[in-house]
C-alpha positions in Angstrom: -31.3 -40.4 126.5 -31.5 -43.9 124.9 -35.0 -44.6 126.3 -36.1 -41.0 125.6 -35.1 -41.2 121.9 -36.6 -44.7 121.7 -40.0 -43.4 123.0 -39.9 -40.4 120.7 -39.2 -42.5 117.6 -42.0 -45.0 118.6 -44.4 -42.2 119.1 -43.6 -40.5 115.8 -43.9 -43.9 114.0 -47.4 -44.4 115.6 -48.8 -41.3 113.9 -47.1 -41.7 110.5 -49.1 -43.0 107.5 -48.2 -45.1 104.5 -48.5 -44.4 100.8 -52.3 -45.1 101.0 -52.8 -42.7 103.9 -53.2 -45.6 106.3 -51.8 -44.8 109.8 -49.0 -47.2 110.8 -50.1 -47.4 114.5 -48.6 -49.9 116.8 -47.1 -51.9 114.0 -45.1 -48.8 112.9 -43.9 -48.1 116.5 -42.8 -51.7 116.8 -40.8 -51.7 113.6 -39.1 -48.4 114.3 -38.2 -49.5 117.9 -36.7 -52.7 116.6 -34.8 -50.9 113.9 -33.5 -48.4 116.4 -32.4 -51.1 118.8 -30.7 -53.0 116.0 -28.8 -49.9 114.9 -27.8 -49.2 118.5 -26.3 -52.7 118.8 -24.4 -52.4 115.6 -23.0 -49.1 116.8 -21.8 -50.7 120.0 -20.1 -53.5 118.1 -18.3 -50.8 116.1 -17.1 -49.0 119.3 -15.7 -52.2 120.8 -12.6 -52.1 118.6 -11.7 -48.8 120.2 -12.4 -49.7 123.9 -9.5 -52.0 124.7 -6.1 -52.4 123.0 -7.1 -55.9 121.8 -8.9 -57.4 118.8 -12.6 -56.8 119.3 -13.4 -60.5 119.1 -11.1 -61.1 122.1 -12.8 -58.5 124.3 -16.4 -58.5 123.4 -17.6 -59.1 126.9 -15.2 -56.7 128.6 -15.9 -54.0 126.0 -19.7 -54.3 126.3 -19.5 -54.1 130.1 -17.1 -51.1 129.9 -19.4 -49.3 127.5 -22.7 -50.2 129.1 -21.7 -49.9 132.8 -22.0 -46.0 133.1 -25.4 -45.8 131.3 -26.9 -49.2 131.9 -25.5 -50.6 135.2 -28.2 -53.2 135.6 -27.7 -54.4 132.0 -23.9 -54.7 132.5 -24.5 -56.7 135.7 -26.7 -59.1 133.8 -24.1 -59.6 131.1 -21.3 -60.0 133.7 -23.4 -62.7 135.5 -24.3 -64.5 132.3 -21.0 -64.6 130.5 -18.6 -63.4 133.2 -15.7 -65.4 134.6 -14.3 -65.2 138.2 -11.1 -63.4 138.9 -9.5 -66.5 140.3 -7.9 -67.4 143.7 -5.5 -65.0 145.3 -3.7 -65.2 148.7 -6.2 -63.2 150.8 -9.3 -61.3 150.2 -7.7 -58.0 151.2 -5.3 -58.5 148.3 -8.2 -58.7 145.9 -9.4 -55.3 147.2 -5.9 -53.9 146.7 -6.0 -54.6 143.0 -7.5 -52.1 140.6 -11.3 -52.5 140.3 -10.9 -53.3 136.6 -9.5 -56.7 137.5 -12.6 -57.7 139.3 -14.9 -56.4 136.5 -13.0 -57.0 133.3 -10.0 -59.3 134.3 -7.7 -56.6 133.1 -6.0 -53.4 134.4 -2.9 -51.5 135.1 -0.6 -52.6 137.9 1.5 -50.1 139.9 5.2 -50.0 139.2 6.0 -52.0 142.4 3.6 -54.9 141.8 3.8 -58.1 139.8 1.3 -61.0 139.5 1.9 -64.8 139.7 -0.6 -66.5 137.3 -1.6 -70.1 137.2 -3.6 -72.2 134.8 -5.5 -74.7 136.8 -3.1 -76.4 139.2 0.0 -75.4 137.3 2.1 -72.3 137.5 1.7 -70.1 134.4 3.8 -66.9 134.3 4.7 -63.7 136.0 3.2 -60.5 134.6 3.4 -56.8 135.4 3.8 -54.0 136.2 1.8 -52.1 133.7 -1.1 -53.3 131.6 -2.1 -56.9 132.4 -5.0 -58.9 130.9 -5.9 -62.3 132.2 -6.4 -64.9 129.5 -9.2 -67.5 129.7 -8.3 -70.1 132.4 -5.7 -67.9 134.2 -6.0 -67.1 137.9 -4.1 -64.8 140.2 -2.4 -66.7 143.0 0.0 -64.2 144.3 0.4 -60.4 144.3 4.1 -59.7 144.8 5.4 -56.4 146.1 8.7 -55.7 144.3 10.0 -53.1 146.8 12.5 -53.6 149.5 10.6 -55.0 152.5 11.2 -55.3 156.2 9.7 -57.5 159.0 10.3 -57.2 162.7 8.7 -59.3 165.4 9.4 -60.0 169.1 11.2 -63.2 170.0 11.3 -65.2 173.3 14.3 -67.6 173.7 16.4 -69.4 176.3 20.1 -69.2 176.9 22.3 -72.3 177.3 22.2 -71.8 181.1 18.4 -71.8 181.1 17.8 -68.0 181.5 14.7 -66.6 179.6 15.6 -63.9 177.0 13.3 -61.5 175.2 14.6 -59.8 172.1 13.5 -59.1 168.5 14.5 -60.2 165.0 14.5 -58.0 161.9 14.9 -59.0 158.3 15.3 -56.8 155.2 14.6 -58.5 151.9 13.3 -58.1 148.4 12.5 -60.0 145.2 15.6 -61.2 143.4 16.7 -58.7 140.8 17.9 -59.6 137.3 21.5 -60.7 137.2 22.1 -58.7 134.0 19.2 -56.3 133.7 18.2 -55.2 130.3 17.6 -51.6 129.4 14.4 -50.8 131.2 12.6 -47.8 132.7 11.0 -49.9 135.5 12.0 -48.8 139.0 12.0 -52.4 140.3 13.4 -54.7 137.5 12.9 -58.2 138.9 13.8 -61.7 137.8 10.6 -63.4 136.4 12.0 -66.8 137.5 11.9 -65.5 141.1 8.2 -65.1 141.1 7.8 -68.9 140.6 9.6 -69.6 143.9 7.8 -66.8 145.7 4.4 -68.1 144.5 5.0 -71.4 146.2 6.4 -69.9 149.4 3.0 -68.6 150.1 1.3 -72.0 149.7 2.1 -72.9 153.3 -1.0 -72.6 155.5 -0.9 -71.7 159.2 -3.6 -71.6 161.8 -4.6 -68.1 160.6 -4.9 -69.1 156.9 -2.4 -68.7 154.1 1.0 -67.5 155.4 2.5 -65.0 152.9 6.0 -65.3 151.7 7.3 -62.3 153.8 5.8 -63.7 156.9 7.4 -67.1 156.3 10.8 -65.5 156.0 10.5 -63.7 159.4 9.3 -67.0 161.0 12.3 -68.8 159.7 14.6 -66.0 161.0 12.9 -66.4 164.4 13.5 -70.2 164.5 17.2 -69.7 163.6 17.7 -67.0 166.2 16.2 -69.1 169.0 18.5 -72.0 168.1 21.6 -69.7 168.0 20.9 -68.1 171.3 20.5 -71.5 173.0 24.2 -72.2 172.2 25.5 -69.4 174.5 25.4 -68.7 178.2 24.1 -65.3 179.2 27.5 -64.1 180.3 28.9 -64.9 176.9 26.1 -63.0 175.2 26.9 -59.9 177.3 30.6 -59.9 176.6 31.8 -56.7 174.9 32.5 -56.7 171.1 36.0 -57.8 170.5 37.9 -58.4 167.3 38.5 -62.0 168.2 35.1 -62.9 169.8 31.7 -61.3 169.5 28.8 -63.7 170.1 26.1 -61.2 168.9 27.9 -60.5 165.6 28.4 -64.2 165.0 24.8 -65.0 165.7 23.6 -62.3 163.3 26.1 -63.4 160.6 25.1 -67.1 160.8 21.4 -66.2 160.8 21.8 -64.1 157.6 23.8 -66.9 156.0 21.2 -69.5 156.8 18.4 -67.3 155.5 20.3 -66.7 152.3 20.9 -70.4 151.8 17.2 -71.2 152.4 15.5 -68.5 150.3 18.0 -67.4 147.6 16.9 -70.4 145.4 13.3 -69.4 146.0 13.7 -66.0 144.5 14.3 -63.9 147.6 17.4 -61.8 148.3 18.1 -61.4 152.0 19.7 -57.9 152.4 20.2 -57.9 156.2 19.2 -59.9 159.2 19.8 -59.1 162.9 18.6 -59.3 166.4 17.6 -56.5 168.8 18.5 -55.7 172.3 18.5 -58.5 174.8 16.1 -58.2 177.8 16.2 -60.6 180.8 14.3 -60.6 184.1 15.3 -57.9 186.6 16.4 -60.4 189.2 18.7 -62.0 186.7 20.2 -58.6 185.9 20.9 -58.0 189.6 22.5 -61.4 190.0 24.6 -60.8 186.9 25.8 -57.5 188.2 26.7 -59.1 191.6 28.7 -61.8 189.8 30.5 -59.2 187.8 31.4 -57.3 190.9 32.7 -60.4 192.6 34.8 -61.3 189.6 36.3 -57.8 189.3 37.0 -57.6 193.0 38.9 -60.8 192.8 41.0 -59.4 189.9 41.7 -56.2 191.9 42.8 -58.3 194.9 45.1 -60.3 192.8 46.7 -57.2 191.3 47.1 -55.6 194.7 48.7 -58.7 196.1 51.1 -58.9 193.2 52.0 -55.3 193.6 52.6 -55.6 197.3 54.7 -58.7 196.8 56.8 -56.9 194.1 57.3 -53.9 196.6 58.5 -56.3 199.3 60.9 -57.9 197.0 62.4 -54.5 196.1 62.7 -53.6 199.8 64.5 -56.9 200.5 66.9 -56.4 197.6 67.7 -52.8 198.8 68.3 -54.0 202.4 70.6 -56.7 201.2 72.6 -54.3 199.0 73.0 -51.8 201.9 74.2 -54.6 204.2 76.7 -55.8 201.7 78.0 -52.2 201.2 78.4 -51.8 205.0 80.2 -55.1 205.4 82.5 -54.3 202.5 83.3 -50.9 203.8 84.0 -52.4 207.3 86.3 -55.0 205.9 88.3 -52.4 203.9 88.7 -50.3 207.1 89.9 -53.2 209.2 92.5 -54.1 206.5 93.7 -50.5 206.4 94.0 -50.4 210.2 96.0 -53.6 210.3 98.4 -52.3 207.7 98.9 -49.0 209.5 98.9 -50.2 213.2 97.4 -46.9 214.5 94.4 -46.3 216.8 92.1 -48.6 218.7 90.4 -51.2 216.7 87.1 -50.7 218.5 87.0 -46.9 217.8 88.0 -47.3 214.2 85.4 -50.1 213.6 82.7 -48.0 215.2 83.6 -44.9 213.2 83.8 -46.9 210.0 80.4 -48.6 210.6 78.7 -45.3 211.2 80.3 -43.8 208.1 79.4 -46.8 206.0 75.8 -46.6 207.2 75.8 -42.9 206.4 77.1 -43.5 202.9 74.6 -46.3 202.3 71.5 -44.2 203.3 72.7 -41.4 201.0 71.6 -43.6 198.1 68.2 -42.3 197.1 66.7 -45.8 196.6 67.9 -46.9 200.1 67.0 -43.6 201.7 63.4 -43.9 200.5 63.2 -47.2 202.4 64.8 -46.0 205.7 62.5 -44.2 208.3 63.3 -40.5 209.1 63.7 -41.4 212.8 66.5 -43.8 211.9 68.3 -41.1 209.8 68.1 -38.7 212.8 69.6 -41.3 215.1 72.4 -42.0 212.7 73.3 -38.2 212.5 73.3 -38.0 216.3 75.6 -41.0 216.5 78.0 -39.6 213.9 78.1 -36.2 215.8 78.8 -38.0 219.0 81.7 -39.9 217.5 83.2 -36.7 216.2 83.0 -35.1 219.7 84.6 -38.2 221.2 87.5 -38.0 218.8 88.0 -34.4 219.7 88.1 -35.1 223.4 90.5 -38.0 223.2 
């Protein structure tokens, strides 16, 4: 439309004449084309004050690009190349792509409610901005794109127990950017402490073999190192002990790991919500050997209990036998004393009868009877019947 109108005006000016009926020709076309272009530029400058919520003199370049880009993409690219400024360094290239496209074109844009930016000026930390509308000032660069939501990391871990047995498990950490201690009235879903972004920004300055290690990855690596050190303090049997109120190695390990992570990262702007380890996995031959050891240990305990029970039963039997013998002897002595005082009957018959009667009375006790065989009881009844028949005959 611009070029079309431009051509039409130049063509019309070519055929126009002046006051003296002299055709303007190419001079007229040139003058009208320049006037149209000048008016178009003035109109663009007028529109700049409505393009961005900033004074027009602060956003001339961004406003021109924003207006010209839909209609004159090549012209906007030329302007961006001539007077454009780079976005600045960020942690990784994929994070640049994750930003709204307006940041790459105009160094301004609207961040989602769960993101904040760490800005620097040269080698020095500048400020934390976002979420919402953000515009980078001259000299500012984005060094960190911080996710304000609750985050989780889980990675596998290989460790060694104190007795040299390899262990495979996992470590999980839940964390988030430190929130404001006394949050002001705000509608943000993730109100964060701006001072926390300072520490998080420098957490990601650590470089690994794969490039820059982001702050979330550094937390999970620290948790892995702590877990490996804690597992090395326990033997495998101790790690497999059941959870007790007085001793639980797994709970102690998770508690100490969380405390160490909190001490390390709380001052750097990170709140550790929870940290723990997963299920322990050991080689199958170690599991079989462990089960065999447990079977041996429990069999030893069973044998000890059975031996103690048998010993207690033998002690009860001996006490019952001793009590029965004492009762028999006491009854026999009483019978002899009664016989001596009366002077009747033969001593042998009376002693025999009394012995049989005393034995009979003794075995009538339920505790003693349970210890005497049935065959002995039958013999005792036969002996008593024989004594009664003998008394009847004599």
